[in-house]
N, C-alpha and C positions, 0 to 999 in steps of 0.2 A: 504494500500500500504506500504510494508516494503521496506526500503531503506538501502543502505550501507553507508549512510552518518554518519560522526562522530559528526557533530555539525549542529544544526538547522540554524546557521548563514550562512551556505553554500547555503541556499535556498533564492532566490530572486523572489518574485511573479511577474508575468507578467500582463500587461494591468491593469484591474480593480480588480485584485484579492488581497485578504487580508489574511495573515497568522495569525491564532489565536491559543491560547492555553486555553482550558477550565479552569476555576478556580475551584479547588477542594472544595467540600463542607466540612464543619467542621464535624469531627467525634466525637466531644465532645460537650455536651449540656452546656447551661449557668450554670447549677447546678453542672457540673463536671462529668456527666455520659458519659462514652465512648460508642459510638454506633457501632454495627458491620457493615462491609462494605455493607452487603445486605440491611441494613435499611437506608443507606445514599443515598439520591436522587442525580442524576447528575444535576448540576446547568446549567442554560442557559446563564450564564455570562462567558465572556472570555476576555483575555488580548490580545490586538493587538501587534504582534511581528514585523511584516514587512508589508509594503504596496507597491503595484505596482505603476507605474507612472500614471496610469489612462487610461480609455478607450478613444476611438476616436468617435466624432460625425460624422454626414453625410458630413460635410465640411472638415473633417480631423483634426479638432481642438481637442486638448487634454482636457478631462473632468477630473478635479482634484478629487481624492477620498475624501469621506466625513470624513474619520478617519485618524489618524496618529499613528505611533508606540507609545505604552505606554497607549493608550486610553483603557477604559473598555467598552465593547459592549454587547448587548443582541443578542444572536444568536438563530436560530431555533433549536428545539430539534433534528430534523433529517436533513440531508443534508450536503453539503460541501464535500470536498475530504479529507479523512483521511490520515495522514502521520505519520508514527511511526519512531522515531529516538532513538535507544537504547530502554529504557523502557518508554520514554516520548511519549505522543500522541498529535498531532497537527492537525489542519484542515485548509483547504484553502476554502474560500468563495469568491463569487463575492461581490463587494461593495454594490450592490442593494439588496443582500440577507440578509444583516445585518438588524436586526429589529430596534435597537435603540442604541444611544450612551449614556453611563451612565456618567452624570456629578456629580462629588463629590466635 
């Protein structure tokens, strides 16, 4: 989905949605060798940029999301709703689609 947005900060996720940006894999090995783009695998790690207020349960009570902006998470290889702002790519996932939170 290509948008005419100038900044990703203009996007506020709704309900239990989470806006993430994939962390780019290193294109340089520990020994200092540069790898071509075709050899670099896409990581399943992402940084949380924005989080919606949370979904609602059957009684109408708000369910808090399990992540906060700034967290690192493990995301599925496929899925989410892609968003492109300028040259940067982002994805929207539902909170329950995130696989894990990475604690460092």
